C-alpha positions as CSV (number, residue, x, y, z in Angstrom):
1,M,0.0,0.0,0.0
2,K,1.0,3.6,-0.6
3,Y,0.2,6.7,1.5
4,C,-0.2,10.4,1.0
5,P,2.4,12.2,3.2
6,I,0.0,15.1,3.7
7,C,-3.4,13.6,4.4
8,K,-2.1,10.1,5.3
9,S,-4.8,8.5,3.1
10,E,-4.0,4.9,1.9
11,F,-3.9,3.9,-1.7
12,Y,-3.3,0.8,-3.8
13,D,0.2,0.4,-5.1
14,E,-0.9,1.3,-8.7
15,V,-1.8,4.8,-7.6
16,K,1.3,7.1,-7.8
17,V,-0.1,10.6,-6.8
18,C,-2.6,11.7,-4.1
19,P,-5.6,12.9,-6.1
20,D,-6.4,15.6,-3.5
21,H,-2.9,17.0,-2.7
22,H,-1.1,16.2,-6.0
23,V,2.0,14.9,-4.2
24,K,3.9,11.6,-4.8
25,L,2.7,8.8,-2.6
26,V,5.2,7.1,-0.2
27,G,5.5,3.5,1.0
28,S,5.7,4.3,4.7
29,L,4.7,7.2,6.9
30,K,7.4,6.4,9.5
31,N,9.9,9.0,8.3
32,I,7.4,11.7,7.2
33,K,7.4,14.8,9.3
34,H,3.8,15.7,9.8
35,E,2.9,19.3,10.4
36,D,-0.2,19.5,12.6
37,N,-2.5,22.4,12.1
38,V,-1.4,23.3,8.5
39,H,-3.3,26.4,7.5
40,W,-4.5,26.1,3.9
41,V,-5.2,29.3,2.0
42,L,-6.8,30.1,-1.4
43,L,-4.1,30.9,-4.0
44,Y,-6.4,31.3,-7.0
45,Q,-9.9,30.6,-8.1
46,F,-10.2,29.6,-11.8
47,I,-13.0,29.4,-14.2
48,N,-10.8,27.7,-16.8
49,K,-9.1,24.3,-16.2
50,T,-6.2,25.2,-18.5
51,Y,-5.0,28.0,-16.1
52,F,-5.4,25.6,-13.2
53,E,-3.2,23.0,-14.9
54,M,-0.5,25.5,-15.8
55,V,-0.2,26.8,-12.2
56,S,-0.4,23.4,-10.7
57,Q,2.5,22.2,-12.8
58,V,4.7,25.1,-11.6
59,L,3.7,24.3,-8.0
60,E,4.6,20.6,-8.5
61,K,8.0,21.4,-10.0
62,N,8.8,23.6,-7.0
63,N,7.6,21.0,-4.4
64,I,4.7,23.2,-3.2
65,P,1.9,21.0,-2.0
66,Y,-1.6,22.0,-3.1
67,F,-5.1,20.7,-3.4
68,Q,-8.0,21.6,-5.6
69,K,-11.6,22.0,-4.7
70,N,-14.1,21.8,-7.5
71,D,-17.6,23.1,-7.4
72,F,-20.6,20.9,-7.0
73,F,-21.3,20.6,-10.8
74,E,-18.0,19.0,-11.7
75,G,-17.8,16.9,-8.6
76,A,-21.3,15.6,-8.6
77,Y,-21.6,15.0,-12.4
78,L,-17.9,14.1,-13.1
79,V,-17.7,16.8,-15.8
80,K,-14.1,17.0,-16.8
81,S,-13.9,18.2,-20.4
82,G,-15.5,21.6,-20.4
83,S,-16.0,24.7,-18.3
84,P,-19.7,25.2,-18.0
85,I,-20.7,28.7,-17.1
86,G,-20.5,29.2,-13.4
87,T,-18.1,26.4,-12.6
88,S,-14.9,27.1,-10.7
89,I,-11.7,25.4,-9.4
90,K,-10.2,26.7,-6.2
91,L,-6.5,26.1,-5.6
92,Y,-5.3,25.9,-2.0
93,I,-1.8,25.8,-0.6
94,P,-0.2,25.9,2.9
95,V,0.1,29.5,4.0
96,K,3.9,29.2,4.5
97,Y,4.2,28.8,0.7
98,L,1.9,31.6,-0.3
99,Q,4.5,34.3,-1.2
100,K,6.7,31.8,-3.1
101,A,3.7,30.5,-5.0
102,K,2.6,34.0,-5.9
103,D,6.1,34.9,-7.0
104,L,6.3,31.8,-9.2
105,T,2.9,32.1,-10.8
106,G,1.9,35.8,-10.6
107,G,2.9,36.5,-14.2
108,M,1.3,33.4,-15.7
109,I,-2.3,34.5,-15.6
110,D,-4.4,37.7,-15.9
111,L,-6.6,37.6,-12.9
112,D,-8.8,40.3,-14.4
113,E,-9.9,37.7,-17.0
114,E,-10.4,35.0,-14.5
């Protein structure tokens, strides 16, 4: 079995990445430093999945943990392909990475259009 080092959820060996936190799974939690009381903050709210994917790739490359929260429509109906009007994706990161994440991603998107 594999585990998410952030949420400690257990997954089958075939799963490589935590679907909630987008971090690589580990074989054991023994040597993982767990930070209690991690304060997650909203980095961006997207109405376009493309922008979310661009920013999340930058976060992954810089080892910044994150999780996404989709609105009800996408979660309940498993809509993945389009961006129906009114849908949104919220991207959260630990507050201690907030400034670094903003510095890395600030020029990637025009928030006035989002």
